[in-house]
C-alpha positions, 0 to 999 in steps of 0.5 A: 374716757380713753378715746381710740384715735388709731383709725383716724391716725392711720387714715390721715397719717397723723402722729400722736404729737400731730393729733395733740397739737390739732386738739390744742391749737384747733379746738382748745382741748387739752387731752392727755396723750395716751403714750404718756401712760406707756407704749400701749397708750399710743393712738389714744387720748384721755379725756376727763369727763369729771365736768358739768355736762354742758362742758363735756358736750362742748368739748365733744363738739370741738373734738369732732370738728378738730378730727374732721379737720385732720382729714 
């Protein structure tokens, strides 16, 4: 899934790198940076949903908390 985080980034002033570090350090989530897929991917994070539902649900909960921590 491609997660559009551009509004969060605009609101908080966070960069792609800052968002990625927050997800890794604050939520133990390693998502794929969208900008690695080309300039059109800036502001997006790619999340692999090919996991058991319980893991996806846990990851989404941690994602929500990490984004709230951004501001």
